[in-house]
ROMAR-695405 format. One line per 4 residues: number of its first residue (from 1); their letters; for each residue x, y, z of C-alpha. Coordinates in steps of 0.05 Angstrom, whole numbers, plus 5000, padded with zeros to 4 digits. Example, Ala and Ser with C-alpha at 12.3 -4.5 7.8 and 13.67 -1.06 7.14 Angstrom:
<sites>
1 = AS = 5246/4910/5156  5273/4979/5143
</sites>
This chain:
<sites>
1 = XXXX = 5001/2415/1284  5075/2415/1298  5123/2472/1284  5161/2432/1231
5 = XXXX = 5158/2458/1159  5119/2422/1105  5157/2369/1066  5180/2390/0997
9 = XXXX = 5133/2344/0958  5073/2375/0994  5096/2445/0977  5107/2425/0904
13 = XXXX = 5036/2397/0901  5007/2462/0928  5048/2503/0878  5026/2455/0823
17 = XXXX = 4953/2472/0838  4961/2547/0829  4957/2547/0752  4895/2503/0756
21 = XXXX = 4863/2552/0804  4882/2610/0759  4850/2573/0701  4784/2567/0739
25 = XXXX = 4787/2641/0758  4797/2659/0684  4737/2617/0664  4692/2647/0717
29 = XXXX = 4714/2718/0699  4701/2704/0625  4631/2678/0638  4617/2733/0688
33 = XXXX = 4625/2784/0633  4578/2743/0588  4632/2724/0538  4645/2796/0518
37 = XXXX = 4692/2804/0459  4738/2849/0500  4757/2791/0546  4760/2735/0494
41 = XXXX = 4835/2725/0507  4814/2691/0573  4795/2628/0535  4866/2620/0510
45 = XXXX = 4893/2639/0578  4849/2587/0611  4872/2532/0563  4945/2549/0575
49 = XXXX = 4938/2552/0650  4899/2487/0651  4954/2452/0611  5008/2482/0656
53 = XXXX = 4969/2464/0719  4958/2392/0697  5031/2384/0679  5056/2412/0745
57 = XXXX = 5007/2369/0784  5031/2307/0747  5103/2325/0764  5085/2337/0837
61 = XXXX = 5048/2271/0841  5106/2234/0810  5155/2266/0859  5110/2250/0917
65 = XXXX = 5104/2177/0895  5179/2170/0886  5192/2201/0954  5148/2146/0984
69 = XXXX = 5188/2090/0950  5148/2080/0887  5187/2056/0825  5169/2056/0751
73 = XXXX = 5175/1980/0751  5109/1976/0790  5073/1997/0726  5091/1932/0689
77 = XXXX = 5025/1893/0685  5062/1830/0660  5109/1820/0718  5106/1754/0754
81 = XXXX = 5080/1770/0824  5090/1699/0848  5164/1701/0830  5171/1767/0867
85 = XXX = 5138/1739/0929  5184/1678/0929  5247/1722/0924
</sites>
């Protein structure tokens, strides 16, 4: 491994995974205590962190794809691929 720093999209993807990890930890903690009423707030915390984690991962994936030259036009299923190849 070289001494160069990680590219920004990779760092953003790692940061985007943190809320998802925290969500899993919240679920495991909740079930460890056998769903005790004193820790019932963890269900809401897990849902919020899962939503936040999925959103930040989607943003990181989008930024990674754009940094590699992907464009939104590639999502069009009706484009004429033959015409693009001829151009």
